[in-house]
C-alpha positions in Angstrom: 84.1 114.7 50.7 86.7 114.7 53.5 86.0 112.0 56.1 85.5 113.7 59.5 85.4 112.8 63.1 81.8 111.8 63.9 80.6 114.2 66.7 77.2 112.6 67.5 78.5 109.4 69.1 81.7 111.1 70.1 80.6 112.0 73.7 78.1 109.2 74.4 76.6 110.8 77.5 76.1 114.1 75.8 74.6 112.5 72.7 72.2 110.4 74.8 71.2 113.5 76.8 70.3 115.2 73.5 68.3 112.2 72.4 66.5 112.3 75.7 65.8 116.0 75.4 64.3 115.3 71.9 62.1 112.6 73.3 61.0 114.8 76.2 60.1 117.6 73.9 58.2 115.3 71.6 56.3 114.0 74.6 55.6 117.5 75.8 54.2 118.4 72.3 51.9 115.4 72.4 50.8 116.2 75.9 50.0 119.8 74.7 47.9 118.4 71.9 50.3 119.0 69.0 50.1 116.5 66.1 53.5 114.7 66.2 53.7 115.2 62.4 53.9 119.0 63.0 57.1 118.6 65.1 58.5 116.3 62.4 57.8 119.0 59.8 59.8 121.4 62.0 62.7 119.0 62.0 62.7 118.6 58.3 62.4 122.3 57.6 65.2 123.3 59.9 67.4 120.5 58.4 66.6 121.8 54.9 67.8 125.2 55.9 70.9 123.9 57.5 71.7 121.5 54.6 71.7 118.4 56.9 71.1 115.5 54.5 71.4 112.9 57.3 68.6 114.6 59.3 66.4 115.3 56.2 66.7 111.6 55.3 65.9 110.4 58.8 63.0 112.7 59.5 61.3 112.4 56.1 61.3 108.6 56.7 59.9 109.1 60.3 57.3 111.5 59.0 56.1 109.1 56.3 55.9 106.3 58.9 53.7 108.7 61.0 51.3 109.0 58.1 52.3 112.2 56.5 51.7 112.6 52.7 54.7 112.6 50.3 53.2 115.7 48.7 53.4 117.8 51.8 57.0 116.6 52.5 58.0 117.3 48.9 56.6 120.8 49.0 57.8 121.7 52.5 60.6 124.0 51.4 57.9 126.0 49.4 55.2 125.8 52.1 54.4 129.5 51.8 53.4 128.9 48.1 50.7 126.3 49.0 47.6 125.9 51.0 48.6 122.4 52.1 49.5 123.3 55.7 47.3 124.4 58.6 47.6 127.8 60.2 49.2 126.1 63.2 51.8 124.3 60.9 52.4 127.5 59.0 53.3 129.5 62.1 55.5 126.6 63.4 57.3 126.6 60.1 57.8 130.3 60.2 59.1 130.1 63.7 61.5 127.4 62.5 62.9 129.6 59.8 63.3 132.6 62.1 65.0 130.7 64.9 67.1 128.6 62.6 68.4 131.7 60.9 68.9 133.6 64.2 72.2 134.9 63.1 70.4 136.8 60.3 67.0 137.5 61.9 68.3 138.3 65.5 64.9 137.6 67.0 61.4 136.4 66.5 59.5 139.4 65.2 56.7 140.6 67.5 54.1 140.2 64.8 55.1 136.5 64.4 55.2 136.0 68.1 51.7 137.4 68.4 50.3 135.1 65.6 52.1 132.1 67.1 50.6 132.7 70.6 47.2 133.1 69.1 47.5 129.8 67.2 49.5 127.8 69.8 48.8 127.4 73.5 51.8 128.3 75.7 52.7 124.6 76.1 52.5 124.1 72.4 54.6 127.2 71.7 57.2 125.9 74.2 57.3 122.4 72.5 57.7 123.9 69.0 60.5 126.3 70.1 62.3 123.6 72.0 62.1 121.2 69.0 63.6 123.9 66.8 66.5 124.2 69.3 66.9 120.4 69.5 67.0 119.8 65.7 69.4 122.7 65.2 71.7 121.1 67.7 71.5 117.8 65.9 72.1 119.5 62.6 75.2 121.3 64.0 76.6 117.9 65.0 75.8 116.1 61.7 76.7 118.7 59.1 80.4 119.4 60.2 80.8 115.7 60.7 79.8 114.9 57.1 77.4 112.3 58.6 76.9 109.6 56.1 73.4 108.5 55.1 72.5 105.0 56.2 72.1 102.5 53.4 68.5 102.6 52.1 
């Protein structure tokens, strides 16, 4: 694989701002009553779609440390085929897929928005949507940089 300029640390102030946004969104999610593991699942799922090995590696480790089961992480890319995820997690994962594929989907369908706002409070919805935006930004820095995995 061609070695690339690493974008994440390339503009330190911007990178720190993105990390700060991530932390603020995570805190907003906690304050809204979301299980932090739900937001980690969002990060993993978006990273799977975007093919970001660096972020998948990081967030699966973080999610395991937070107490998530290996089984639910292993089956995340097939979440629709299982009953392992709550209704709230399922709607967050569906939102993740729609927004991550925005160039294909063009929008969040009204039916999905309706279900999401029935299962998530407005503050929870905002936290989920912001986390989708944040992880997609990180993915878009790591993937074209060919970010190397840290040594296990």
